Kinemage of the C-alpha trace (Angstrom):
@kinemage 1
@onewidth
@group {chain A} dominant
@subgroup {mainchain}
@vectorlist {calphas} color= white
{ca met a 1} P -62.360 30.077 63.590
{ca lys a 2} L -63.487 26.398 63.201
{ca thr a 3} L -62.306 26.229 59.981
{ca ser a 4} L -58.808 27.666 60.875
{ca thr a 5} L -58.645 25.303 63.615
{ca val a 6} L -59.100 21.838 61.555
{ca leu a 7} L -56.917 23.450 58.840
{ca arg a 8} L -53.918 23.675 61.574
{ca ala a 9} L -54.949 20.252 63.198
{ca cys a 10} L -54.660 18.609 59.092
{ca leu a 11} L -51.256 20.432 58.329
{ca ile a 12} L -50.292 19.156 61.970
{ca ser a 13} L -50.824 15.853 61.125
{ca ala a 14} L -49.556 15.683 57.576
{ca leu a 15} L -46.311 17.119 59.168
{ca leu a 16} L -45.663 14.327 61.100
{ca val a 17} L -47.021 12.144 58.790
{ca thr a 18} L -44.052 13.393 56.883
{ca thr a 19} L -41.714 13.422 59.765
{ca ala a 20} L -42.250 9.496 60.308
{ca ser a 21} L -41.898 8.873 57.228
{ca val a 22} L -38.574 10.109 56.694
{ca his a 23} L -37.528 8.832 59.780
{ca ala a 24} L -38.398 5.272 58.490
{ca gln a 25} L -36.276 6.005 55.211
{ca thr a 26} L -33.482 7.001 57.185
{ca ala a 27} L -33.907 3.893 59.551
{ca ala a 28} L -34.298 1.681 56.207
{ca val a 29} L -30.631 2.631 55.198
{ca pro a 30} L -28.103 1.354 56.873
{ca pro a 31} L -24.808 3.539 58.008
{ca leu a 32} L -22.224 2.467 54.849
{ca ala a 33} L -19.942 0.769 57.363
{ca asp a 34} L -23.306 -1.970 57.557
{ca ile a 35} L -23.367 -1.991 53.999
{ca glu a 36} L -19.589 -2.944 54.093
{ca lys a 37} L -20.519 -5.775 56.714
{ca ser a 38} L -22.720 -7.052 54.553
{ca ala a 39} L -20.919 -7.343 51.799
{ca glu a 40} L -17.971 -9.072 53.297
{ca ala a 41} L -20.245 -11.480 54.440
{ca gly a 42} L -21.820 -12.172 50.580
{ca asp a 43} L -24.709 -9.935 50.176
{ca ala a 44} L -24.198 -9.249 46.459
{ca ala a 45} L -27.010 -6.441 46.479
{ca ala a 46} L -25.254 -4.928 49.985
{ca ala a 47} L -21.808 -5.353 47.658
{ca leu a 48} L -22.941 -3.337 44.617
{ca asn a 49} L -24.190 -0.969 46.583
{ca ala a 50} L -21.150 -0.568 48.533
{ca ala a 51} L -18.714 -0.066 45.312
{ca arg a 52} L -21.167 1.859 43.672
{ca ala a 53} L -20.759 4.497 46.373
{ca tyr a 54} L -16.884 3.934 46.169
{ca asn a 55} L -16.711 4.507 42.333
{ca asp a 56} L -19.476 7.315 42.325
{ca gly a 57} L -17.660 9.231 45.593
{ca ala a 58} L -21.338 9.382 47.094
{ca gly a 59} L -21.086 10.433 50.504
{ca val a 60} L -18.046 8.635 50.853
{ca thr a 61} L -14.615 9.626 49.542
{ca arg a 62} L -14.308 8.235 45.765
{ca asp a 63} L -12.218 4.849 46.463
{ca arg a 64} L -11.950 3.092 43.136
{ca thr a 65} L -9.878 0.369 44.890
{ca lys a 66} L -12.828 -0.287 47.252
{ca ala a 67} L -15.035 -0.100 44.758
{ca leu a 68} L -13.264 -2.694 42.500
{ca his a 69} L -13.129 -4.860 45.869
{ca phe a 70} L -17.130 -4.703 46.255
{ca phe a 71} L -17.446 -5.253 42.634
{ca thr a 72} L -15.592 -8.591 42.873
{ca ile a 73} L -17.867 -9.751 45.475
{ca ala a 74} L -20.792 -8.574 44.012
{ca ala a 75} L -19.699 -10.204 40.719
{ca asp a 76} L -18.587 -13.776 42.492
{ca arg a 77} L -22.340 -13.758 44.229
{ca gly a 78} L -23.378 -13.777 40.744
{ca asn a 79} L -24.372 -9.933 39.859
{ca ala a 80} L -24.104 -10.214 36.209
{ca asp a 81} L -24.050 -5.824 36.614
{ca ala a 82} L -20.620 -6.142 38.756
{ca met a 83} L -19.267 -8.923 36.418
{ca lys a 84} L -19.942 -6.473 33.262
{ca leu a 85} L -17.995 -3.428 35.615
{ca leu a 86} L -15.116 -5.113 36.016
{ca ala a 87} L -14.612 -6.918 32.565
{ca asp a 88} L -14.874 -3.158 31.310
{ca ala a 89} L -12.262 -2.375 34.399
{ca tyr a 90} L -9.452 -4.893 33.044
{ca gln a 91} L -10.333 -4.619 29.735
{ca asn a 92} L -9.452 -0.683 29.959
{ca gly a 93} L -6.900 -0.923 32.990
{ca asp a 94} L -9.132 1.518 34.560
{ca gly a 95} L -7.881 0.949 38.405
{ca val a 96} L -6.504 -2.424 37.814
{ca thr a 97} L -3.831 -3.484 35.838
{ca lys a 98} L -5.106 -4.385 32.365
{ca asp a 99} L -5.665 -7.937 31.364
{ca asp a 100} L -7.666 -8.897 28.482
{ca lys a 101} L -7.714 -12.852 29.795
{ca lys a 102} L -9.440 -11.300 33.145
{ca ala a 103} L -11.927 -8.828 30.748
{ca phe a 104} L -12.849 -11.763 28.229
{ca asp a 105} L -14.115 -14.252 31.743
{ca tyr a 106} L -16.004 -11.385 33.400
{ca phe a 107} L -17.844 -10.831 29.905
{ca ser a 108} L -18.457 -14.415 29.569
{ca lys a 109} L -19.952 -14.691 33.313
{ca ala a 110} L -21.886 -11.448 32.788
{ca phe a 111} L -23.581 -13.079 29.472
{ca ala a 112} L -24.133 -16.636 30.994
{ca ala a 113} L -26.074 -14.657 34.220
{ca asn a 114} L -28.087 -12.357 31.239
{ca asp a 115} L -27.998 -13.421 27.531
{ca lys a 116} L -30.336 -10.594 26.784
{ca asp a 117} L -27.218 -8.631 27.682
{ca ala a 118} L -26.251 -6.953 23.965
{ca asn a 119} L -23.335 -5.356 25.252
{ca ser a 120} L -21.231 -8.265 26.482
{ca ala a 121} L -22.604 -10.449 23.654
{ca ala a 122} L -20.848 -7.764 21.290
{ca gln a 123} L -17.744 -7.456 23.586
{ca leu a 124} L -17.162 -11.367 23.286
{ca gly a 125} L -17.499 -11.015 19.267
{ca tyr a 126} L -14.618 -8.491 19.685
{ca ala a 127} L -12.259 -10.867 21.935
{ca tyr a 128} L -12.834 -13.788 19.661
{ca asn a 129} L -12.680 -11.229 16.273
{ca asn a 130} L -9.412 -10.073 17.722
{ca gly a 131} L -8.119 -12.878 19.764
{ca thr a 132} L -7.653 -11.096 22.992
{ca gly a 133} L -7.853 -12.899 25.765
{ca val a 134} L -8.994 -15.466 23.948
{ca ala a 135} L -7.738 -17.596 20.623
{ca lys a 136} L -8.808 -15.816 18.219
{ca asp a 137} L -11.708 -17.716 16.714
{ca gln a 138} L -14.188 -15.877 13.302
{ca ala a 139} L -17.521 -18.761 13.598
{ca lys a 140} L -17.706 -17.401 17.503
{ca ala a 141} L -16.801 -14.150 16.939
{ca val a 142} L -19.414 -14.153 14.387
{ca ser a 143} L -22.121 -15.920 16.199
{ca tyr a 144} L -21.921 -13.196 19.212
{ca phe a 145} L -21.991 -10.666 17.090
{ca gln a 146} L -25.113 -11.732 15.494
{ca lys a 147} L -26.530 -12.084 19.126
{ca ala a 148} L -25.509 -8.640 19.922
{ca ala a 149} L -27.514 -6.958 16.678
{ca ala a 150} L -30.738 -9.624 17.665
{ca leu a 151} L -30.618 -8.251 20.795
{ca asp a 152} L -29.924 -4.480 19.971
{ca glu a 153} L -31.186 -3.863 16.233
{ca lys a 154} L -29.564 -0.137 16.407
{ca asn a 155} L -26.472 -1.253 17.213
{ca ala a 156} L -24.434 0.461 14.155
{ca asp a 157} L -21.186 -1.330 15.010
{ca met a 158} L -22.700 -5.061 15.287
{ca gln a 159} L -24.118 -4.390 11.580
{ca ala a 160} L -21.040 -3.222 10.082
{ca met a 161} L -18.834 -5.949 11.753
{ca leu a 162} L -21.643 -8.923 10.654
{ca gly a 163} L -20.850 -6.549 7.097
{ca tyr a 164} L -17.024 -6.912 7.595
{ca ala a 165} L -17.526 -10.726 8.317
{ca tyr a 166} L -19.637 -11.476 5.397
{ca ser a 167} L -17.706 -9.434 2.872
{ca glu a 168} L -14.301 -10.723 3.749
{ca gly a 169} L -15.848 -14.955 4.451
{ca ser a 170} L -14.639 -14.256 7.837
{ca gly a 171} L -16.161 -16.823 10.108
{ca val a 172} L -18.860 -17.185 6.935
{ca thr a 173} L -19.281 -18.220 3.846
{ca lys a 174} L -18.413 -15.158 1.859
{ca asp a 175} L -21.657 -13.561 0.809
{ca thr a 176} L -20.815 -9.998 -0.515
{ca thr a 177} L -24.755 -9.794 -1.065
{ca lys a 178} L -25.116 -9.979 2.763
{ca ala a 179} L -22.120 -7.850 3.238
{ca ile a 180} L -23.842 -5.228 1.433
{ca ser a 181} L -27.363 -5.278 3.095
{ca tyr a 182} L -25.360 -5.010 6.369
{ca phe a 183} L -23.397 -2.150 5.505
{ca glu a 184} L -26.525 -0.197 4.226
{ca lys a 185} L -28.484 -0.910 7.562
{ca ala a 186} L -24.844 0.444 9.429
{ca leu a 187} L -24.668 3.230 7.570
{ca ala a 188} L -28.331 4.155 8.438
{ca leu a 189} L -28.142 3.818 11.958
{ca asn a 190} L -25.045 5.853 11.742
{ca pro a 191} L -24.159 8.326 8.737
{ca lys a 192} L -20.591 9.420 10.235
{ca asp a 193} L -18.885 5.605 10.081
{ca ser a 194} L -16.613 6.860 7.374
{ca asn a 195} L -15.067 3.285 7.409
{ca val a 196} L -18.649 1.584 6.081
{ca ile a 197} L -19.028 4.515 3.449
{ca ala a 198} L -15.983 3.339 1.942
{ca met a 199} L -16.365 -0.241 2.338
{ca leu a 200} L -19.423 0.543 0.192
{ca gly a 201} L -17.277 2.466 -2.110
{ca tyr a 202} L -14.937 -0.399 -2.728
{ca ala a 203} L -18.047 -2.151 -3.705
{ca tyr a 204} L -19.223 -0.646 -6.584
{ca asp a 205} L -15.798 0.155 -7.513
{ca gly a 206} L -15.603 -4.119 -7.751
{ca gly a 207} L -18.782 -4.405 -8.704
{ca lys a 208} L -18.922 -7.192 -5.379
{ca gly a 209} L -22.035 -7.651 -4.118
{ca val a 210} L -23.855 -5.020 -6.217
{ca asn a 211} L -23.223 -3.230 -9.879
{ca lys a 212} L -20.295 -1.606 -10.536
{ca asp a 213} L -20.452 1.945 -10.526
{ca arg a 214} L -17.490 3.934 -10.707
{ca gln a 215} L -19.474 6.788 -10.374
{ca lys a 216} L -21.070 5.760 -6.785
{ca ala a 217} L -17.843 4.196 -5.705
{ca leu a 218} L -16.325 8.228 -6.323
{ca ser a 219} L -19.323 9.010 -4.342
{ca tyr a 220} L -18.675 7.295 -1.532
{ca phe a 221} L -15.185 8.127 -1.292
{ca asp a 222} L -15.845 11.560 -0.962
{ca lys a 223} L -18.340 11.124 1.342
{ca ala a 224} L -15.641 9.206 3.635
{ca ala a 225} L -13.297 11.247 2.426
{ca glu a 226} L -14.578 14.458 4.048
{ca leu a 227} L -15.019 12.116 7.299
{ca asp a 228} L -11.032 12.368 6.909
{ca asn a 229} L -10.942 8.246 6.152
{ca pro a 230} L -7.447 7.143 4.833
{ca gly a 231} L -8.535 4.693 2.710
{ca ala a 232} L -11.168 6.586 0.751
{ca leu a 233} L -8.523 9.865 0.666
{ca ala a 234} L -5.951 7.154 -0.962
{ca met a 235} L -8.381 5.682 -3.504
{ca leu a 236} L -9.560 9.615 -4.480
{ca gly a 237} L -5.421 9.863 -4.977
{ca tyr a 238} L -5.335 7.082 -7.020
{ca ala a 239} L -8.366 7.816 -9.013
{ca tyr a 240} L -6.857 11.892 -9.786
{ca asn a 241} L -3.289 10.287 -10.507
{ca asn a 242} L -4.585 7.879 -13.203
{ca gly a 243} L -7.938 10.113 -14.583
{ca asp a 244} L -9.784 7.245 -13.697
{ca gly a 245} L -13.798 8.423 -13.585
{ca val a 246} L -12.348 11.763 -12.726
{ca ser a 247} L -10.293 13.986 -15.007
{ca lys a 248} L -6.512 13.725 -14.447
{ca asp a 249} L -5.288 16.356 -12.109
{ca ala a 250} L -1.740 15.158 -10.321
{ca ala a 251} L -1.902 18.280 -8.023
{ca arg a 252} L -5.059 17.035 -6.368
{ca ala a 253} L -3.864 13.679 -6.579
{ca phe a 254} L -1.192 14.965 -4.851
{ca ser a 255} L -3.060 16.309 -2.195
{ca tyr a 256} L -5.492 13.745 -1.440
{ca phe a 257} L -2.410 11.226 -1.141
{ca gln a 258} L -1.017 13.914 1.555
{ca arg a 259} L -4.037 13.959 3.674
{ca ala a 260} L -4.123 9.831 3.758
{ca met a 261} L -0.658 10.237 5.070
{ca ala a 262} L -1.603 12.620 7.263
{ca gln a 263} L -4.268 9.930 8.468
{ca asn a 264} L -2.657 6.543 8.334
{ca asp a 265} L 1.106 6.978 8.290
{ca lys a 266} L 1.515 3.277 7.511
{ca asp a 267} L 0.330 2.929 4.831
{ca ala a 268} L 3.203 1.739 2.402
{ca asn a 269} L 1.683 2.346 -0.988
{ca val a 270} L 0.273 5.805 -0.377
{ca ala a 271} L 3.742 6.592 1.202
{ca ala a 272} L 5.561 5.567 -2.209
{ca met a 273} L 3.153 7.504 -4.398
{ca leu a 274} L 4.377 10.055 -2.479
{ca gly a 275} L 7.822 9.266 -3.374
{ca tyr a 276} L 7.156 9.032 -6.953
{ca ala a 277} L 4.936 12.699 -7.304
{ca tyr a 278} L 8.055 14.579 -5.536
{ca asn a 279} L 11.004 12.710 -7.494
{ca ala a 280} L 8.933 13.188 -11.075
{ca gly a 281} L 7.323 16.757 -9.908
{ca val a 282} L 3.900 15.632 -10.667
{ca gly a 283} L 1.434 17.647 -8.753
{ca val a 284} L 4.251 19.109 -6.406
{ca ala a 285} L 7.866 20.823 -7.037
{ca gln a 286} L 10.308 18.209 -7.817
{ca asp a 287} L 12.376 17.668 -4.399
{ca arg a 288} L 14.808 14.693 -4.355
{ca gln a 289} L 15.559 14.276 -0.472
{ca lys a 290} L 11.394 14.518 -0.117
{ca ala a 291} L 11.304 11.747 -2.929
{ca leu a 292} L 13.571 9.510 -0.862
{ca phe a 293} L 12.348 10.264 2.581
{ca phe a 294} L 9.230 8.718 1.432
{ca phe a 295} L 10.888 6.059 -0.556
{ca asp a 296} L 12.448 5.157 2.402
{ca lys a 297} L 9.505 5.428 4.837
{ca ala a 298} L 7.519 3.505 2.453
{ca gly a 299} L 9.931 0.755 2.075
{ca glu a 300} L 10.293 0.044 5.992
{ca leu a 301} L 6.409 -1.024 5.592
{ca gly a 302} L 7.443 -3.231 2.906
{ca asn a 303} L 6.580 -1.059 -0.498
{ca ala a 304} L 9.034 -3.209 -3.341
{ca gly a 305} L 8.686 -0.311 -5.556
{ca ala a 306} L 10.163 2.126 -3.358
{ca leu a 307} L 13.031 -0.685 -2.323
{ca ala a 308} L 13.720 -0.850 -5.933
{ca met a 309} L 13.508 3.260 -6.557
{ca leu a 310} L 16.249 3.367 -3.509
{ca gly a 311} L 18.186 0.764 -4.572
{ca tyr a 312} L 18.386 3.043 -8.211
{ca ala a 313} L 19.322 5.580 -6.247
{ca tyr a 314} L 22.266 4.228 -4.828
{ca asn a 315} L 23.369 2.626 -7.682
{ca ser a 316} L 23.831 5.924 -9.855
{ca gly a 317} L 24.644 8.589 -6.799
{ca asp a 318} L 21.283 10.342 -7.613
{ca gly a 319} L 20.607 12.168 -4.075
{ca val a 320} L 22.756 9.903 -2.243
{ca glu a 321} L 26.026 9.117 -1.676
{ca lys a 322} L 27.000 6.027 -4.501
{ca ser a 323} L 27.080 2.543 -2.770
{ca pro a 324} L 26.868 -0.305 -4.907
{ca glu a 325} L 26.588 -2.288 -1.689
{ca lys a 326} L 23.587 -0.832 -0.371
{ca ala a 327} L 21.846 -1.005 -4.114
{ca val a 328} L 22.328 -4.808 -4.045
{ca ala a 329} L 21.031 -4.953 -0.563
{ca tyr a 330} L 17.796 -2.748 -1.396
{ca phe a 331} L 16.975 -4.338 -4.977
{ca lys a 332} L 17.679 -8.050 -3.140
{ca arg a 333} L 14.878 -6.927 -0.525
{ca ala a 334} L 12.433 -5.493 -3.073
{ca leu a 335} L 12.924 -8.679 -5.342
{ca asp a 336} L 11.959 -10.504 -1.804
{ca leu a 337} L 8.419 -8.481 -1.701
{ca asp a 338} L 8.045 -8.703 -5.315
{ca lys a 339} L 9.108 -11.734 -7.743
{ca thr a 340} L 7.923 -10.760 -10.712
{ca ser a 341} L 9.813 -7.667 -10.435
{ca gly a 342} L 12.469 -8.592 -13.869
{ca asp a 343} L 13.742 -4.846 -14.116
{ca val a 344} L 15.257 -5.516 -10.607
{ca ala a 345} L 16.087 -8.915 -11.288
{ca thr a 346} L 17.814 -7.587 -14.243
{ca met a 347} L 19.501 -5.143 -11.646
{ca leu a 348} L 20.674 -7.790 -9.656
{ca gly a 349} L 22.243 -9.872 -12.408
{ca tyr a 350} L 23.920 -6.653 -13.720
{ca ala a 351} L 25.911 -6.454 -10.202
{ca tyr a 352} L 27.345 -9.730 -10.224
{ca ala a 353} L 28.140 -9.985 -14.273
{ca asn a 354} L 29.698 -6.687 -13.152
{ca gly a 355} L 30.800 -7.685 -9.600
{ca ala a 356} L 29.304 -4.349 -8.514
{ca gly a 357} L 28.752 -4.329 -4.420
{ca val a 358} L 29.162 -8.192 -4.638
{ca ala a 359} L 31.779 -10.876 -5.431
{ca gln a 360} L 31.711 -11.434 -9.241
{ca asn a 361} L 30.302 -14.532 -10.228
{ca asp a 362} L 28.544 -15.328 -13.900
{ca ala a 363} L 26.550 -18.164 -12.390
{ca lys a 364} L 24.781 -15.990 -10.223
{ca ala a 365} L 24.593 -13.162 -12.662
{ca leu a 366} L 23.133 -15.723 -15.377
{ca ser a 367} L 20.193 -17.199 -12.626
{ca tyr a 368} L 19.164 -13.181 -12.487
{ca phe a 369} L 19.327 -12.596 -16.046
{ca glu a 370} L 17.154 -15.882 -16.438
{ca thr a 371} L 14.704 -14.705 -14.125
{ca gly a 372} L 14.401 -11.227 -15.531
{ca ser a 373} L 14.012 -12.653 -19.086
{ca arg a 374} L 11.212 -15.025 -17.566
{ca leu a 375} L 9.632 -11.817 -16.745
{ca gly a 376} L 9.746 -10.141 -19.889
{ca asn a 377} L 12.823 -7.690 -19.588
{ca ser a 378} L 14.491 -6.967 -22.376
{ca gly a 379} L 17.694 -5.866 -20.677
{ca ser a 380} L 18.161 -9.755 -19.413
{ca tyr a 381} L 17.612 -11.048 -22.824
{ca val a 382} L 20.304 -8.420 -24.231
{ca met a 383} L 23.021 -10.153 -21.422
{ca leu a 384} L 21.785 -13.799 -21.884
{ca gly a 385} L 22.734 -13.227 -25.713
{ca tyr a 386} L 26.172 -11.728 -24.659
{ca ala a 387} L 26.790 -14.782 -22.471
{ca tyr a 388} L 25.849 -17.369 -25.178
{ca thr a 389} L 27.978 -15.331 -28.198
{ca tyr a 390} L 31.152 -14.971 -25.850
{ca gly a 391} L 30.790 -18.327 -23.642
{ca lys a 392} L 30.497 -16.287 -20.572
{ca gly a 393} L 28.987 -18.581 -17.623
{ca val a 394} L 27.880 -20.732 -20.147
{ca lys a 395} L 28.897 -23.024 -23.598
{ca lys a 396} L 29.148 -20.935 -26.100
{ca ser a 397} L 26.286 -20.553 -28.598
{ca leu a 398} L 26.368 -18.358 -31.518
{ca ala a 399} L 22.788 -19.924 -32.651
{ca lys a 400} L 20.975 -19.682 -28.583
{ca gly a 401} L 23.314 -15.842 -28.651
{ca thr a 402} L 21.322 -14.709 -31.638
{ca ser a 403} L 17.717 -16.050 -30.365
{ca tyr a 404} L 18.445 -14.346 -27.347
{ca phe a 405} L 18.863 -11.085 -29.086
{ca glu a 406} L 16.007 -11.519 -31.132
{ca lys a 407} L 13.794 -11.708 -28.269
{ca gly a 408} L 15.420 -8.425 -26.736
{ca ala a 409} L 14.483 -7.083 -29.892
{ca ala a 410} L 10.951 -8.042 -29.949
{ca leu a 411} L 10.334 -6.585 -26.421
{ca gly a 412} L 11.810 -2.916 -28.032
{ca asn a 413} L 15.227 -3.177 -27.102
{ca pro a 414} L 17.509 -1.156 -29.467
{ca glu a 415} L 20.751 -2.572 -28.151
{ca ala a 416} L 19.342 -6.213 -29.058
{ca met a 417} L 18.196 -4.904 -32.470
{ca thr a 418} L 21.503 -4.004 -33.647
{ca leu a 419} L 23.344 -6.769 -32.001
{ca ala a 420} L 20.818 -9.394 -34.108
{ca ala a 421} L 21.436 -7.382 -37.254
{ca asn a 422} L 25.470 -7.819 -36.487
{ca ala a 423} L 24.409 -11.945 -36.186
{ca tyr a 424} L 22.661 -11.665 -39.748
{ca ala a 425} L 24.815 -9.375 -41.480
{ca lys a 426} L 27.767 -11.821 -40.600
{ca gly a 427} L 25.624 -15.227 -40.572
{ca glu a 428} L 26.846 -15.747 -36.694
{ca gly a 429} L 24.675 -18.450 -35.561
{ca val a 430} L 21.900 -17.963 -38.468
{ca lys a 431} L 22.170 -17.858 -42.092
{ca ala a 432} L 23.476 -14.910 -43.171
{ca asp a 433} L 20.638 -12.117 -44.251
{ca pro a 434} L 21.557 -8.556 -45.076
{ca ala a 435} L 18.210 -7.452 -45.317
{ca lys a 436} L 16.872 -8.535 -42.050
{ca ala a 437} L 19.841 -7.196 -40.325
{ca ala a 438} L 19.246 -3.451 -42.218
{ca arg a 439} L 15.573 -3.756 -40.823
{ca tyr a 440} L 16.480 -4.361 -37.341
{ca ile a 441} L 19.182 -1.325 -37.674
{ca glu a 442} L 16.573 0.757 -39.447
{ca asp a 443} L 14.279 -0.161 -36.068
{ca ala a 444} L 16.460 0.754 -33.815
{ca ala a 445} L 17.627 4.088 -35.560
{ca lys a 446} L 14.255 4.661 -35.166
{ca leu a 447} L 14.340 5.144 -30.844
{ca lys a 448} L 17.190 7.005 -31.397
{ca phe a 449} L 20.146 4.284 -30.514
{ca lys a 450} L 23.265 5.758 -31.268
{ca gly a 451} L 24.883 2.137 -31.885
{ca ala a 452} L 22.273 1.797 -34.886
{ca tyr a 453} L 24.562 3.679 -37.372
{ca val a 454} L 27.591 2.225 -35.431
{ca met a 455} L 26.577 -0.958 -36.513
{ca leu a 456} L 25.212 -0.116 -40.044
{ca tyr a 457} L 28.479 0.929 -40.937
{ca ser a 458} L 30.365 -1.887 -38.742
{ca val a 459} L 28.558 -4.609 -41.470
{ca asn a 460} L 27.899 -2.863 -44.440
{ca lys a 461} L 29.592 0.793 -45.232
{ca lys a 462} L 28.476 1.179 -48.358
{ca gln a 463} L 24.533 1.387 -47.127
{ca phe a 464} L 25.365 3.507 -44.336
{ca val a 465} L 27.397 6.148 -46.886
{ca ala a 466} L 24.565 5.790 -48.762
{ca lys a 467} L 22.208 7.190 -46.015
{ca leu a 468} L 24.396 10.246 -44.720
{ca gln a 469} L 24.573 10.954 -48.300
{ca thr a 470} L 20.850 11.476 -49.045
{ca ala a 471} L 21.069 13.360 -45.374
{ca leu a 472} L 23.390 15.740 -46.741
{ca arg a 473} L 21.750 16.162 -49.379
{ca gly a 474} L 19.008 16.912 -47.200
{ca gly a 475} L 20.237 19.610 -45.615
{ca gly a 476} L 21.694 21.495 -48.257
{ca tyr a 477} L 25.189 20.012 -47.894
{ca tyr a 478} L 25.399 17.966 -50.823
{ca ala a 479} L 24.872 17.716 -53.991
{ca gly a 480} L 26.081 14.290 -55.942
{ca ser a 481} L 24.076 10.789 -55.359
{ca ser a 482} L 23.676 8.602 -53.168
{ca asp a 483} L 26.256 5.682 -54.183
{ca gly a 484} L 27.777 4.663 -51.288
{ca val a 485} L 30.922 6.092 -51.997
{ca ala a 486} L 32.309 8.253 -49.574
{ca gly a 487} L 34.211 10.552 -52.342
{ca asn a 488} L 35.714 13.972 -51.549
{ca asn a 489} L 32.641 15.208 -52.066
{ca thr a 490} L 30.927 13.437 -49.367
{ca leu a 491} L 33.773 14.220 -46.673
{ca arg a 492} L 33.679 18.051 -47.506
{ca ala a 493} L 30.067 18.150 -47.038
{ca leu a 494} L 30.361 15.952 -44.297
{ca arg a 495} L 33.434 18.232 -42.273
{ca lys a 496} L 30.590 21.273 -43.662
{ca phe a 497} L 27.808 19.882 -41.523
{ca cys a 498} L 29.778 19.092 -38.363
{ca glu a 499} L 31.412 22.418 -38.202
{ca ala a 500} L 27.328 23.843 -38.427
{ca lys a 501} L 26.138 21.636 -35.984
{ca lys a 502} L 29.222 22.359 -34.383
{ca leu a 503} L 30.031 18.499 -33.198
{ca gly a 504} L 33.726 18.910 -32.707
{ca ser a 505} L 37.121 18.332 -34.047
{ca thr a 506} L 36.401 14.530 -34.091
{ca cys a 507} L 33.769 14.436 -36.151
{ca ala a 508} L 35.699 16.741 -39.323
{ca asn a 509} L 38.562 14.791 -38.930
{ca ala a 510} L 37.890 11.503 -37.785
{ca pro a 511} L 34.260 11.315 -39.329
{ca phe a 512} L 33.804 7.586 -39.583
{ca ser a 513} L 34.922 6.740 -35.701
{ca gln a 514} L 32.511 5.637 -33.542
{ca ala a 515} L 32.345 8.797 -31.739
{ca ala a 516} L 31.748 10.649 -34.927
{ca ile a 517} L 28.906 8.203 -35.472
{ca glu a 518} L 27.408 8.636 -32.700
{ca ala a 519} L 27.562 12.722 -32.714
{ca tyr a 520} L 25.774 13.062 -35.863
{ca ser a 521} L 23.779 9.899 -36.142
{ca pro a 522} L 20.720 11.491 -34.328
{ca tyr a 523} L 20.618 13.678 -37.629
{ca leu a 524} L 20.476 10.870 -40.190
């Protein structure tokens, strides 16, 4: 009985204490209206409490506008947490109009109030790095990234940003070895950062900060590609397209380029590669319209090669309605972007020489041909040769004309070879040299140039007929000697040959006309 009485007394006592404690705590927490009143009066702690209540909907209907109002009061009273929350709000346009300047200002105030805050330091780094809310300043960006990295050693993003800075020499002296160190730290902290993985791939591919190692590079590109990194996917596309470090595989190259484009449809080079693939039917079924679609896309993104391909398309009417005017426009855009393209300069030279798509202008044509020749285009040398040989737009000079033909011939242009042959056969601008003329013609013939044998007939009929007799005898059509005399036996043999090869009546009836020679020259 005594025990029961004592126990009951203890329980009552405990209950009284607990009840008193609850009443004391309840009394210690003022109503929200009182908190707001204190906040409006400048109490930073009260303002922060009111802000959180409205922000979280704790005991009151959630009201983002009121929350931001009280966060502002708290921030104005020096509360660093409120400053950060307001910075986030203005940075993301959350409850307020997005304002990068205000976001930057609040992050600056937050870091000034608490210089141990790694997040604010990081945000200030990004702002200076990207020029958002403040003038771009790479050196200041790096400084803040370094502070953030020191305050939070497990922040992978800061290690990565420092890696990019040292890799590019952005805000710091370029140091690829340091860049690799930062990238490796970043990867250890976040193994799924595809951009960092790709950067290590680029480093090993180019031997920047590490020993060059193509297989390691490809390994990193593979890992980044598994995470759908567009740059890594593109690099694998180039690897399989060129057989660089892997077995050449056009289909796999095309697949990687497709995946890269799906992840980044602003990559002009990848769009161009898809255009080339569809154009040639390499790695995918040939489709001229799809090729033009990707060339158009790549061209709009600034790829000079794609613009040139569109120029060729409109110049010839291949897959589009022929338009010399559009061709010239595309060629000009291509040359503006890539001033090293001799082929494009030459195409513009042809346009001005012939008045195709532009007003005919010999001076402009010559200017483009001179550019094309400097860039190694053999066709430009041919056209300059014609200009000086016939005095078209320049003072006539057979010597200069032949010189240009020879330069074109040295680059493997068969037309230039035949024109140089003509000059040496006739001694036009150079000392006559039949042997040299013959060598040029033979070189052009080896390249299956139809005009080679036409030129040979023009400059040395006996040599041409002798060669023809040798070919006819080899085919069993002629039994005589190769004396270079086009007698009846030779003519009968040639007619039989033309009939057997079904080369038409011109070949049989006018065997030494240009059309006939071009028809049977491939068999010589």
